[in-house]
N, C-alpha and C positions, 0 to 999 in steps of 0.2 A: 504494500500500500504506500501511498504518498504521504509525505509530511504535510500536515495542515497547520495553518497559523491563524490564531484568533487574537484580536486586540480588544482590551477592555479599558475603559476610562476609569482611572483610580481617583483622580482629582482634577479640578479646573479652578485656577485662581485668576482673578482679574487684577492686573497691576495698572492702577490709574495713574497716568502720567500728567494729565491736565484735568483737574476737577471741573472745569467749565466746559470741557469738550471730551466726552467719554469715547468718541470715535477714535481717539488717539491711544486708547488703552490697549494693553497687550494681554492675551490669554496665555497663561502658563499651564500647560497640560502635563500630567503624569499619566503615562499609558503603560499597560502591562501586556506584553506579547507572550503568548503561550504557543509553543511548537509541540506537536504531538503526532505520533504514529503508533497505532495499537500493536503493530508487529515489532516495535523496537523497545526493548526493556529499559533502555537508558533514557527514554522520554517519558513524561513531558519535561520540557525545559521552559522555564519562565524567566523573562527578562523585563525589567522596568526601564523606561526611558522618559526623558523630559523634552518637550518642544515648546517654543515660544512662537505665538502666532500674532501677526500684526493685521490691522484692518486692510482688506484687499487680498488677503491670502485665499487661494482656492481651497475651499473646505469640503469639496465633494468626496474626498477620500476618507474623511473623518466621520465618526459616528454621529447620528442625528442629534444627540445630546449636545455635542460640541457646536454643531451648526445652530441649534436653537439658542444657546447661550451667546454665541457671537452675534446673532441677529438682534438679540435683546440689548446687548452692551453697545454695539457699534451703530445701531439705528436710532 
C-alpha cells in the first residue's frame, strides 16, 4: 500500500501588526502531519510544523478552518 499523509490544524494564532487595520495581521499556524501505511510497522510518523500566512496568500490548500479564520480576520 501507499503512504498516506493527513494534516490537522493544532492551533491558529493571529498576530496583529496594526490594531487599526486587521488586514495586515499574520496567521501563525501549527499543523501536524501524520504519515501512515498499514503495511509498515514503523509508521505512523507524526511531525509538527509552523507556517506564517500573510493577507493575499493562496489558502486553497489549507483546511476550511484556516480559510474561515483568514476570511474573518482579513475582511
